[in-house]
TIGUDREN-951557 format. One record per residue: x, y, z of N, C-alpha, C in turn; residue in one letter; residue number from 1; chain. Coordinates in steps of 0.05 Angstrom, whole numbers. Example, Ala and Ser with C-alpha at 12.3 -4.5 7.8 and 13.67 -1.06 7.14 Angstrom:
BEGIN
+--------+--------+--------+--------+--------+--------+--------+--------+--------+--------+------+-------+
|    n.x |    n.y |    n.z |   ca.x |   ca.y |   ca.z |    c.x |    c.y |    c.z | drenlo | nugu | sekol |
+--------+--------+--------+--------+--------+--------+--------+--------+--------+--------+------+-------+
|    264 |   -114 |    156 |    246 |    -90 |    156 |    264 |    -66 |    156 |      A |    1 |     A |
|    257 |    -45 |    142 |    273 |    -21 |    143 |    258 |      1 |    157 |      S |    2 |     A |
+--------+--------+--------+--------+--------+--------+--------+--------+--------+--------+------+-------+
// end
This chain:
BEGIN
+--------+--------+--------+--------+--------+--------+--------+--------+--------+--------+------+-------+
|    n.x |    n.y |    n.z |   ca.x |   ca.y |   ca.z |    c.x |    c.y |    c.z | drenlo | nugu | sekol |
+--------+--------+--------+--------+--------+--------+--------+--------+--------+--------+------+-------+
|   -294 |   -169 |   -434 |   -271 |   -183 |   -423 |   -246 |   -174 |   -438 |      M |    1 |     A |
|   -225 |   -168 |   -423 |   -200 |   -158 |   -435 |   -178 |   -179 |   -431 |      I |    2 |     A |
|   -165 |   -185 |   -453 |   -142 |   -204 |   -452 |   -118 |   -190 |   -442 |      I |    3 |     A |
|   -104 |   -201 |   -422 |    -82 |   -188 |   -408 |    -55 |   -200 |   -416 |      L |    4 |     A |
|    -37 |   -182 |   -425 |    -10 |   -190 |   -433 |     10 |   -183 |   -411 |      D |    5 |     A |
|     32 |   -195 |   -412 |     54 |   -191 |   -392 |     63 |   -162 |   -390 |      T |    6 |     A |
|     64 |   -148 |   -413 |     75 |   -121 |   -413 |     59 |   -102 |   -395 |      S |    7 |     A |
|     33 |   -105 |   -394 |     17 |    -88 |   -376 |     20 |    -96 |   -347 |      V |    8 |     A |
|     21 |   -122 |   -342 |     26 |   -131 |   -315 |     52 |   -119 |   -304 |      I |    9 |     A |
|     73 |   -122 |   -320 |     99 |   -112 |   -311 |     99 |    -82 |   -307 |      Y |   10 |     A |
|     87 |    -67 |   -325 |     85 |    -38 |   -322 |     71 |    -31 |   -297 |      A |   11 |     A |
|     50 |    -46 |   -290 |     36 |    -40 |   -264 |     54 |    -46 |   -240 |      L |   12 |     A |
|     71 |    -66 |   -242 |     87 |    -74 |   -219 |    111 |    -56 |   -215 |      L |   13 |     A |
|    123 |    -45 |   -236 |    148 |    -31 |   -235 |    144 |      0 |   -238 |      D |   14 |     A |
|    145 |     14 |   -215 |    141 |     43 |   -215 |    162 |     57 |   -232 |      A |   15 |     A |
|    184 |     45 |   -237 |    205 |     57 |   -253 |    200 |     53 |   -283 |      A |   16 |     A |
|    182 |     36 |   -290 |    175 |     31 |   -319 |    163 |     57 |   -330 |      D |   17 |     A |
|    171 |     64 |   -354 |    161 |     89 |   -367 |    131 |     88 |   -372 |      S |   18 |     A |
|    120 |     64 |   -373 |     91 |     61 |   -378 |     75 |     57 |   -353 |      R |   19 |     A |
|     88 |     58 |   -330 |     74 |     52 |   -305 |     50 |     70 |   -300 |      H |   20 |     A |
|     55 |     96 |   -301 |     33 |    115 |   -295 |      9 |    111 |   -312 |      R |   21 |     A |
|     13 |    109 |   -339 |     -9 |    105 |   -357 |    -24 |     79 |   -352 |      G |   22 |     A |
|     -8 |     58 |   -347 |    -20 |     32 |   -341 |    -37 |     33 |   -315 |      A |   23 |     A |
|    -26 |     46 |   -295 |    -39 |     48 |   -269 |    -65 |     64 |   -271 |      L |   24 |     A |
|    -65 |     86 |   -285 |    -89 |    103 |   -289 |   -110 |     87 |   -303 |      E |   25 |     A |
|   -102 |     73 |   -324 |   -121 |     56 |   -339 |   -132 |     34 |   -321 |      W |   26 |     A |
|   -115 |     20 |   -307 |   -123 |     -2 |   -290 |   -142 |      7 |   -268 |      Y |   27 |     A |
|   -136 |     29 |   -256 |   -153 |     39 |   -234 |   -181 |     47 |   -244 |      E |   28 |     A |
|   -184 |     54 |   -269 |   -210 |     61 |   -280 |   -225 |     37 |   -293 |      A |   29 |     A |
|   -212 |     15 |   -293 |   -222 |     -9 |   -306 |   -247 |    -20 |   -292 |      L |   30 |     A |
|   -267 |    -28 |   -308 |   -290 |    -41 |   -296 |   -297 |    -67 |   -311 |      D |   31 |     A |
|   -278 |    -77 |   -326 |   -281 |   -103 |   -340 |   -263 |   -124 |   -328 |      E |   32 |     A |
|   -270 |   -149 |   -332 |   -253 |   -170 |   -322 |   -229 |   -174 |   -340 |      E |   33 |     A |
|   -207 |   -181 |   -328 |   -182 |   -187 |   -343 |   -179 |   -218 |   -343 |      L |   34 |     A |
|   -172 |   -228 |   -366 |   -167 |   -257 |   -369 |   -140 |   -261 |   -383 |      V |   35 |     A |
|   -126 |   -281 |   -375 |   -100 |   -286 |   -387 |    -95 |   -317 |   -387 |      T |   36 |     A |
|    -71 |   -324 |   -395 |    -64 |   -353 |   -396 |    -42 |   -358 |   -375 |      T |   37 |     A |
|    -38 |   -383 |   -368 |    -16 |   -390 |   -350 |     11 |   -382 |   -361 |      P |   38 |     A |
|     14 |   -381 |   -387 |     40 |   -373 |   -399 |     46 |   -344 |   -392 |      L |   39 |     A |
|     26 |   -327 |   -392 |     31 |   -299 |   -384 |     38 |   -297 |   -354 |      V |   40 |     A |
|     24 |   -313 |   -338 |     31 |   -312 |   -309 |     60 |   -321 |   -304 |      L |   41 |     A |
|     69 |   -341 |   -318 |     96 |   -351 |   -315 |    116 |   -329 |   -325 |      A |   42 |     A |
|    110 |   -317 |   -347 |    128 |   -296 |   -358 |    128 |   -272 |   -339 |      E |   43 |     A |
|    105 |   -264 |   -329 |    104 |   -241 |   -311 |    119 |   -247 |   -285 |      A |   44 |     A |
|    116 |   -271 |   -275 |    130 |   -279 |   -250 |    160 |   -278 |   -254 |      D |   45 |     A |
|    169 |   -288 |   -277 |    198 |   -287 |   -284 |    208 |   -258 |   -285 |      H |   46 |     A |
|    194 |   -241 |   -299 |    202 |   -213 |   -301 |    202 |   -199 |   -274 |      L |   47 |     A |
|    181 |   -204 |   -258 |    179 |   -192 |   -232 |    202 |   -200 |   -214 |      A |   48 |     A |
|    209 |   -225 |   -216 |    231 |   -236 |   -199 |    258 |   -226 |   -209 |      T |   49 |     A |
|    263 |   -227 |   -235 |    290 |   -221 |   -245 |    295 |   -191 |   -249 |      T |   50 |     A |
|    274 |   -176 |   -255 |    277 |   -147 |   -259 |    267 |   -130 |   -236 |      R |   51 |     A |
|    245 |   -138 |   -225 |    233 |   -122 |   -203 |    243 |   -129 |   -176 |      G |   52 |     A |
|    252 |   -154 |   -172 |    262 |   -163 |   -147 |    241 |   -175 |   -129 |      G |   53 |     A |
|    248 |   -183 |   -105 |    230 |   -197 |    -87 |    204 |   -182 |    -81 |      P |   54 |     A |
|    206 |   -156 |    -78 |    181 |   -140 |    -72 |    161 |   -142 |    -95 |      R |   55 |     A |
|    170 |   -138 |   -119 |    153 |   -139 |   -143 |    142 |   -168 |   -146 |      A |   56 |     A |
|    158 |   -188 |   -141 |    149 |   -215 |   -143 |    127 |   -221 |   -123 |      A |   57 |     A |
|    131 |   -212 |    -98 |    110 |   -216 |    -77 |     85 |   -201 |    -85 |      R |   58 |     A |
|     87 |   -177 |    -95 |     63 |   -162 |   -103 |     48 |   -176 |   -125 |      A |   59 |     A |
|     62 |   -186 |   -145 |     49 |   -200 |   -166 |     35 |   -225 |   -156 |      F |   60 |     A |
|     49 |   -240 |   -141 |     38 |   -265 |   -130 |     14 |   -260 |   -112 |      R |   61 |     A |
|     15 |   -238 |    -97 |     -9 |   -230 |    -81 |    -33 |   -224 |    -99 |      A |   62 |     A |
|    -28 |   -211 |   -121 |    -50 |   -205 |   -140 |    -61 |   -231 |   -151 |      D |   63 |     A |
|    -44 |   -250 |   -158 |    -52 |   -275 |   -169 |    -69 |   -290 |   -148 |      V |   64 |     A |
|    -59 |   -291 |   -123 |    -73 |   -305 |   -102 |   -100 |   -292 |    -96 |      S |   65 |     A |
|   -102 |   -266 |    -99 |   -127 |   -251 |    -94 |   -147 |   -254 |   -116 |      A |   66 |     A |
|   -138 |   -266 |   -138 |   -157 |   -270 |   -161 |   -159 |   -245 |   -178 |      G |   67 |     A |
|   -138 |   -229 |   -180 |   -139 |   -205 |   -196 |   -143 |   -211 |   -226 |      A |   68 |     A |
|   -135 |   -235 |   -234 |   -137 |   -242 |   -262 |   -150 |   -270 |   -265 |      Y |   69 |     A |
|   -169 |   -271 |   -284 |   -179 |   -297 |   -291 |   -158 |   -311 |   -308 |      L |   70 |     A |
|   -156 |   -337 |   -305 |   -137 |   -353 |   -320 |   -152 |   -374 |   -335 |      V |   71 |     A |
|   -148 |   -376 |   -361 |   -162 |   -395 |   -377 |   -142 |   -412 |   -393 |      D |   72 |     A |
|   -146 |   -438 |   -392 |   -129 |   -457 |   -407 |   -147 |   -481 |   -412 |      W |   73 |     A |
|   -147 |   -490 |   -436 |   -165 |   -512 |   -443 |   -149 |   -534 |   -457 |      W |   74 |     A |
|   -160 |   -558 |   -461 |   -144 |   -580 |   -470 |   -129 |   -575 |   -496 |      P |   75 |     A |
|   -140 |   -560 |   -515 |   -127 |   -556 |   -541 |   -111 |   -529 |   -542 |      T |   76 |     A |
|   -109 |   -515 |   -520 |    -97 |   -488 |   -520 |    -68 |   -489 |   -529 |      A |   77 |     A |
|    -52 |   -508 |   -519 |    -24 |   -509 |   -527 |    -21 |   -514 |   -557 |      A |   78 |     A |
|    -36 |   -533 |   -568 |    -35 |   -538 |   -596 |    -43 |   -514 |   -613 |      R |   79 |     A |
|    -65 |   -501 |   -605 |    -74 |   -478 |   -620 |    -54 |   -455 |   -619 |      E |   80 |     A |
|    -42 |   -451 |   -596 |    -21 |   -430 |   -593 |      3 |   -436 |   -610 |      A |   81 |     A |
|     12 |   -461 |   -610 |     35 |   -469 |   -625 |     30 |   -466 |   -655 |      A |   82 |     A |
|      6 |   -474 |   -664 |      0 |   -471 |   -693 |     -1 |   -441 |   -701 |      E |   83 |     A |
|    -12 |   -425 |   -684 |    -13 |   -396 |   -690 |     15 |   -384 |   -690 |      L |   84 |     A |
|     32 |   -392 |   -671 |     59 |   -382 |   -670 |     74 |   -390 |   -695 |      A |   85 |     A |
|     69 |   -414 |   -705 |     82 |   -423 |   -730 |     71 |   -406 |   -754 |      D |   86 |     A |
|     45 |   -401 |   -754 |     33 |   -385 |   -776 |     46 |   -357 |   -777 |      R |   87 |     A |
|     52 |   -346 |   -755 |     64 |   -319 |   -754 |     94 |   -319 |   -747 |      Y |   88 |     A |
|    107 |   -341 |   -754 |    136 |   -344 |   -748 |    153 |   -321 |   -758 |      A |   89 |     A |
|    145 |   -309 |   -781 |    160 |   -287 |   -793 |    160 |   -263 |   -775 |      D |   90 |     A |
|    140 |   -260 |   -757 |    139 |   -238 |   -738 |    154 |   -244 |   -712 |      L |   91 |     A |
|    161 |   -269 |   -708 |    175 |   -276 |   -684 |    156 |   -279 |   -660 |      G |   92 |     A |
|    131 |   -284 |   -666 |    111 |   -287 |   -644 |    117 |   -313 |   -629 |      I |   93 |     A |
|    117 |   -311 |   -602 |    122 |   -335 |   -586 |     96 |   -347 |   -576 |      G |   94 |     A |
|     99 |   -368 |   -561 |     75 |   -382 |   -551 |     59 |   -365 |   -532 |      L |   95 |     A |
|     71 |   -348 |   -517 |     56 |   -331 |   -498 |     37 |   -313 |   -513 |      T |   96 |     A |
|     47 |   -298 |   -532 |     30 |   -280 |   -547 |     10 |   -296 |   -563 |      D |   97 |     A |
|     18 |   -318 |   -575 |     -1 |   -334 |   -590 |    -23 |   -345 |   -572 |      A |   98 |     A |
|    -16 |   -351 |   -547 |    -37 |   -361 |   -529 |    -58 |   -340 |   -524 |      S |   99 |     A |
|    -50 |   -315 |   -524 |    -69 |   -293 |   -520 |    -87 |   -289 |   -544 |      L |  100 |     A |
|    -77 |   -293 |   -568 |    -93 |   -291 |   -592 |   -114 |   -313 |   -592 |      V |  101 |     A |
|   -107 |   -337 |   -586 |   -127 |   -359 |   -585 |   -146 |   -356 |   -562 |      V |  102 |     A |
|   -137 |   -345 |   -540 |   -155 |   -339 |   -517 |   -175 |   -318 |   -525 |      L |  103 |     A |
|   -166 |   -297 |   -539 |   -185 |   -276 |   -548 |   -207 |   -288 |   -565 |      A |  104 |     A |
|   -200 |   -307 |   -583 |   -220 |   -320 |   -599 |   -239 |   -336 |   -582 |      A |  105 |     A |
|   -228 |   -350 |   -562 |   -244 |   -367 |   -544 |   -265 |   -351 |   -529 |      R |  106 |     A |
|   -257 |   -327 |   -519 |   -276 |   -311 |   -503 |   -291 |   -290 |   -519 |      V |  107 |     A |
|   -285 |   -288 |   -545 |   -299 |   -270 |   -562 |   -292 |   -240 |   -557 |      G |  108 |     A |
|   -266 |   -235 |   -553 |   -257 |   -208 |   -548 |   -235 |   -200 |   -567 |      S |  109 |     A |
|   -235 |   -175 |   -575 |   -213 |   -164 |   -591 |   -198 |   -143 |   -575 |      A |  110 |     A |
|   -203 |   -141 |   -549 |   -189 |   -122 |   -531 |   -166 |   -136 |   -517 |      D |  111 |     A |
|   -142 |   -125 |   -521 |   -118 |   -137 |   -509 |   -104 |   -115 |   -494 |      V |  112 |     A |
|    -99 |   -119 |   -468 |    -83 |   -101 |   -452 |    -54 |   -108 |   -456 |      A |  113 |     A |
|    -41 |    -92 |   -472 |    -13 |    -97 |   -480 |      1 |    -72 |   -489 |      T |  114 |     A |
|     27 |    -71 |   -487 |     43 |    -50 |   -499 |     59 |    -62 |   -522 |      F |  115 |     A |
|     53 |    -86 |   -530 |     67 |   -100 |   -552 |     53 |    -94 |   -578 |      D |  116 |     A |
|     58 |    -70 |   -588 |     46 |    -62 |   -613 |     57 |    -78 |   -637 |      E |  117 |     A |
|     82 |    -85 |   -636 |     94 |    -99 |   -659 |     79 |   -124 |   -666 |      R |  118 |     A |
|     72 |   -140 |   -646 |     58 |   -165 |   -651 |     28 |   -161 |   -654 |      H |  119 |     A |
|     16 |   -147 |   -636 |    -13 |   -146 |   -635 |    -25 |   -127 |   -655 |      F |  120 |     A |
|     -9 |   -109 |   -668 |    -20 |    -93 |   -690 |    -18 |   -109 |   -716 |      R |  121 |     A |
|      0 |   -129 |   -717 |      5 |   -144 |   -742 |    -13 |   -169 |   -743 |      A |  122 |     A |
|    -19 |   -181 |   -721 |    -35 |   -205 |   -720 |    -65 |   -197 |   -721 |      V |  123 |     A |
|    -80 |   -212 |   -736 |   -109 |   -207 |   -738 |   -124 |   -226 |   -719 |      R |  124 |     A |
|   -144 |   -215 |   -706 |   -160 |   -232 |   -688 |   -172 |   -256 |   -703 |      P |  125 |     A |
|   -174 |   -278 |   -691 |   -186 |   -302 |   -703 |   -216 |   -300 |   -704 |      L |  126 |     A |
|   -227 |   -282 |   -688 |   -257 |   -279 |   -686 |   -269 |   -265 |   -710 |      S |  127 |     A |
|   -253 |   -255 |   -728 |   -263 |   -240 |   -751 |   -262 |   -210 |   -748 |      G |  128 |     A |
|   -256 |   -200 |   -725 |   -253 |   -171 |   -722 |   -230 |   -162 |   -740 |      A |  129 |     A |
|   -231 |   -137 |   -748 |   -210 |   -126 |   -766 |   -183 |   -124 |   -752 |      E |  130 |     A |
|   -183 |   -117 |   -727 |   -158 |   -113 |   -712 |   -163 |   -115 |   -682 |      A |  131 |     A |
|   -142 |   -119 |   -667 |   -144 |   -118 |   -638 |   -145 |    -89 |   -629 |      F |  132 |     A |
|   -159 |    -84 |   -608 |   -158 |    -58 |   -595 |   -138 |    -61 |   -572 |      R |  133 |     A |
|   -116 |    -45 |   -573 |    -95 |    -48 |   -553 |   -100 |    -28 |   -531 |      L |  134 |     A |
|   -102 |    -38 |   -506 |   -107 |    -21 |   -483 |    -83 |    -21 |   -465 |      L |  135 |     A |
|    -76 |      1 |   -453 |    -90 |     26 |   -453 |    -83 |     44 |   -477 |      P |  136 |     A |
|    -67 |     35 |   -496 |    -58 |     52 |   -518 |    -81 |     63 |   -534 |      L |  137 |     A |
|   -102 |     47 |   -540 |   -124 |     55 |   -556 |   -148 |     65 |   -540 |      D |  138 |     A |
|   -144 |     72 |   -515 |   -166 |     79 |   -498 |   -183 |    102 |   -509 |      T |  139 |     A |
|   -169 |    121 |   -521 |   -184 |    144 |   -531 |   -195 |    139 |   -559 |      S |  140 |     A |
|   -189 |    116 |   -571 |   -199 |    110 |   -597 |   -227 |     99 |   -597 |      A |  141 |     A |
+--------+--------+--------+--------+--------+--------+--------+--------+--------+--------+------+-------+
// end
């Protein structure tokens, strides 16, 4: 299971994004499930609407409606994400990225689909893994 961040969703939606082609090639070859949090969906919807326009927003919402992403949120998720964001406050990690770190621990994965190297290379997985594997960036690793 791969944890999905906003940056990859947006790169897939926006053909003008410099990372679009790499993200699309990776996504088309994907055979694992993607899981994310409602915070990522809200952030991606906002970016699709404000940067990509109505067409990108419709495409994103069609993917959501079709079940392209699993969404997980549990009763203590907000508290866990807030505590983790506070722990990494010096990095400027927000609730959205923190929610993905706690989700990764919940599902037992260290694979994160993201282009956010600044945060996800610095934060250590809660599961005990040494580091997150960032996809598609670390695909050849």
